[in-house]
C-alpha positions in Angstrom: 0.0 0.0 0.0 1.4 3.3 -1.1 1.5 5.9 1.7 -0.4 9.2 1.3 1.5 12.2 0.0 1.3 15.5 1.9 -1.0 16.8 -0.8 -3.3 13.9 -0.5 -3.5 14.3 3.3 -4.3 18.0 2.8 -7.1 17.1 0.4 -8.5 14.7 3.0 -8.2 17.4 5.7 -10.2 19.8 3.5 -12.8 17.1 2.8 -13.2 16.4 6.5 -14.4 20.0 7.1 -17.9 21.4 6.6 -18.1 24.7 4.8 -20.6 27.3 6.0 -20.0 30.1 3.5 -20.0 30.2 -0.2 -16.6 30.2 -1.7 -14.8 29.2 1.5 -13.9 25.8 0.2 -12.7 27.2 -3.1 -10.4 29.7 -1.2 -9.0 26.8 0.8 -8.4 24.8 -2.4 -6.6 27.7 -4.0 -4.5 27.9 -0.8 -3.2 24.5 -1.6 -2.0 25.8 -5.0 -4.6 23.9 -7.0 -7.4 24.9 -9.3 -10.8 23.6 -8.2 -10.9 21.3 -11.2 -7.5 19.7 -10.4 -8.4 19.4 -6.7 -11.6 17.5 -7.5 -9.7 15.2 -10.0 -7.2 14.4 -7.2 -10.0 14.0 -4.6 -11.8 11.5 -6.9 -8.6 9.5 -7.2 -8.4 9.2 -3.4 -11.8 7.4 -3.3 -10.0 4.2 -4.4 -6.8 4.7 -2.6 -6.4 2.1 0.2 -4.2 4.3 2.3 -6.8 7.1 2.2 -9.5 4.6 3.4 -7.1 3.5 6.2 -6.3 7.0 7.3 -9.7 8.6 7.0 -12.5 6.0 6.6 -15.4 8.2 7.6 -14.3 11.0 5.2 -13.6 8.6 2.3 -17.0 6.9 2.7 -18.7 10.3 2.8 -16.9 11.4 -0.3 -17.9 8.1 -2.1 -21.5 8.6 -1.0 -21.6 12.2 -2.3 -19.9 11.1 -5.6 -22.4 8.3 -6.1 -25.3 10.6 -5.4 -24.1 13.2 -7.9 -23.5 10.6 -10.5 -27.1 9.3 -10.1 -28.5 12.8 -10.3 -26.6 13.5 -13.6 -28.0 10.3 -15.1 -31.6 11.2 -14.2 
């Protein structure tokens, strides 16, 4: 199992938080030096990363649930 990089850990840290104001998450994403598009690409890759599941199981499961819901809504 490959260990998580510092960037992957930062993404999981952001995903663990709940954002109360519009744009706050995007500001935090830019603070990592990433565009929102690249951030979400990397976050999606973490859904299948065994080390991510081992480090943050609740966060990864929530991310998977949100991803599945969005995919189903797009198909409808």
